[in-house]
N, C-alpha and C positions, 0 to 999 in steps of 0.2 A: 504494500500500500504506500503510495507516494504522499508525502506531506510537505507542503511548502511552508517556509518560515513566515509567520504572520506579523512579526514585529519589525518595525523599521529601525534602522540604526542611524543615529543614536536614539536612545529612548528618551521620552520626555519624563520629567520628574513624576508626573501623575501616573503614567503607565508603569514606570519602575516601581513606585510605591504600591500600586494595586497588585502587581505581579509578585512582589516580595510578600505582601500580605497573604496572598493565596498559598504561599509556602509556610505560613506560620502555624502549622500543625504537624505533629510527628506522623500521624496517619497519612496526611497528604504527601509529605515528603517520601514516605514509604511507597505509596502508590506511584508517585512519579519515578522514584528510583527503580521500582519493579518494571515499569513500562520502558524506561530508558534501556535497561538491561535486556529486555525482551527484543529490542531491535525494531526495525521498520515494519515488520509483520504484525507487531502488537500482540495483544492477548484478548481472548473473549472476556466479557465481563465476569463470567463465572470463574474462569481460570485466574483472572486478576484478583478476584475476591478470595479465592483459596490461597494464593501465594502471599497475599497481604494479611489475611486473617480479618478482613473487613468485608462484610457482605450487606446485601439488602439496601435499605434506605440510607444507611450510613455511607456506603460506598457510592451510591447515587449522589448524595449530598457532596461528597468530596470531589467526585468527577465533575459535577456542575461548577464548582468553584475553580477547579483547575482548568476546565474548558473555557470559562469566562476570561481567565487570565491568558488564554491561548497557549497553555503549557501542555495540554493534551487534546486529542480529538476522539470522537466516537463515530463509527460508521456501521450502519446495518448491512450485514452480508448474509443474505438468506434469513435464517431464523436467529442468527447470532448478532450480538453487538460487539464489534471489535474496537478496542481502545488502543491508542497509539500515543506515545510521547511526541511532543513537538520536535521539530528539527533541532539539532544541536546548536544551530545558529541562534535560536531563541534564548537558550541558556547562556551562550557566549555573549549575547547582548546584555544580559543581566550582569555578568562578570565585568564586562567592559564599562558598564555604567558605574559600578562601584569603583573601579580603578581610575577611570577618567574623570568622573564627576566628584566623587567623595574623597579620593586620595590624591587629587591633582597637585596639591601644594606640599605633599609629604615627600621628604627626601627618602630614597629607597631604604637607607639604613635606619631611619627613624621609624618607618612603617613596619619594618620587620622586627625591630628591637623594642617597639612600643615606648620610645622615649629616648 
């Protein structure tokens, strides 16, 4: 399944904030990590739930938040719903935002040594 990067580079502060907020849950991070590791073929919603230990309405809720942040997508294939993590460029955009916008004035040695 092909998935195009939905986020433009560079991110606006509003998009970055909402995307980071979507990652503010251990369960959502686990769902995203599981889908990234599954690769571009993704996983059925049932398999995703089994691997993450999150099922039913809780998984639906987390997928809705991650999809709104454009970190995952869902596609109906026959009787199954296939879930896929966003293109790696989406996550790279988040990393770039932190490094370019939040750490722009930090000297590399200060940023790594915290002081």
